[in-house]
N, C-alpha and C positions, 0 to 999 in steps of 0.2 A: 289790230294788225297779228297777222302768225310770226311771232316773234321769238326766237329762244336769246337773246343777248339784250340785257334788262340797263341797259348803255343807249342802245336804242330805241326804247319805250319811251327813256326820260327827257330824249332827243324829242319823238314825237309828242309827246305829251306839251313839255316847253312848246315847241313849235305852233302847237293851235292853240295853248292857253290865251291868249289875245282876241279869239272868237269866242268864246269862252266855250267851248264842244266841252261833250262829257266823252271819256274816253270807255272804249269795251273790253277787256281783255278777254281775252279766248286764247285755250291752249291745244289746239287740236281742231276741224275740222268738225268731230263729231258737235265741238262747241258752241261753235262759226251757229253749223247749223240749228243747234236748240235756242239760242241767244237771240237771232238774227233774224226769226221767224216772227213776221209785224213791224219790226222797225226798222225807221227813217236812218239813213247813215250820207255822210257828208263824202266820206270816201271812204277804202279800208284799204290798210300800208300792209302788206305780204309780204316777208322776206320769202328768200329766194328758197330754204329749205328748212322745216317746221315740225313739230313733231308728228307722226303721220303722215306727213306728205311735203310737197313740195310746192312751189307756185303753180303749176302745170296742172294737178287735179285741186285746187281750187278756181282757176278760172275756167277748168271743162268743170265744175259743179254751178257756175254762176249759169242764168239767163241770157239770154242773146235777143234781141240788142240791148248790151247792157246802160241801162242808165246808173249805175253805181261805177264811180270810178276807182276803178283797183289800181293802185299802187307797189308796181316791184320793185323788194327793193333786195339791189345783186347784190353779191360781195363780189371782190375782186378779181377773185381765182376763177371764176366762173362768166364774165362776165360778158363774152362778146356772143355767146354760143347762148347763152339764158337771155339777152334782151333779147335776140332776134325771134326766139320762139313767145318769150314773154309779150311783142308786139303781134308775130301775129297770131295766139290766144285772142287778141283785144284787149291786151292792156293802156288799159288810161296812159300812165307813162314808164318809164324806165327809172328807176335815180339807183346811186352808187352808197354800196352800205360798208361801213359805218355813215349813217346820213350824219346831213349838215344839217341846222335849224332851217339855216334859208330854201336848202334846195324841198324840204315837206313845206316851208313857208307860200311857197313859190307856184308849187304842186294845186296846195290849196285853195290857193288863190286865181288860178287858171281853170279847176272845178267847177267854181262859185258863180265864176265868169262866164263859161262856157252853160249854166244855167242846168247843168246836167245834177248838178245835187239838191236836199231843200236846204234851208235857212241853217236853220241849224238843229242838230241832233249827234250822233255818237261818231269819232271822227274813228283814231287805228284798234284796233282788233290785237290786244296782244300776247303775249304767251304772261306766265306769273313767273315772275323774275325769282 
């Protein structure tokens, strides 16, 4: 997950722990590019704003059609407009941030059921706390 909040990182890591997914930590788009090459991910959680960009930048760099589900975490202050933009740019799901463990688990279950994600690999991509 591209994220600036350590608490969000912990919630997502705890939420995916039952599936034994490995988490991958990235602090910027460039770090994502460097780490993502050749990796299989179940999903990516991306905060609305992070070091060096926004979810719009991240979604714009992702290939289409998207096989990798991208979940955008939208802060309450920016919810309506950002949610609309995320969906228009092809986000798999939008959930409020701070997120709950149940919200994260529901999204992961949906991604796995739709068969759009590999069975087991990394799940969130997040900044270093």
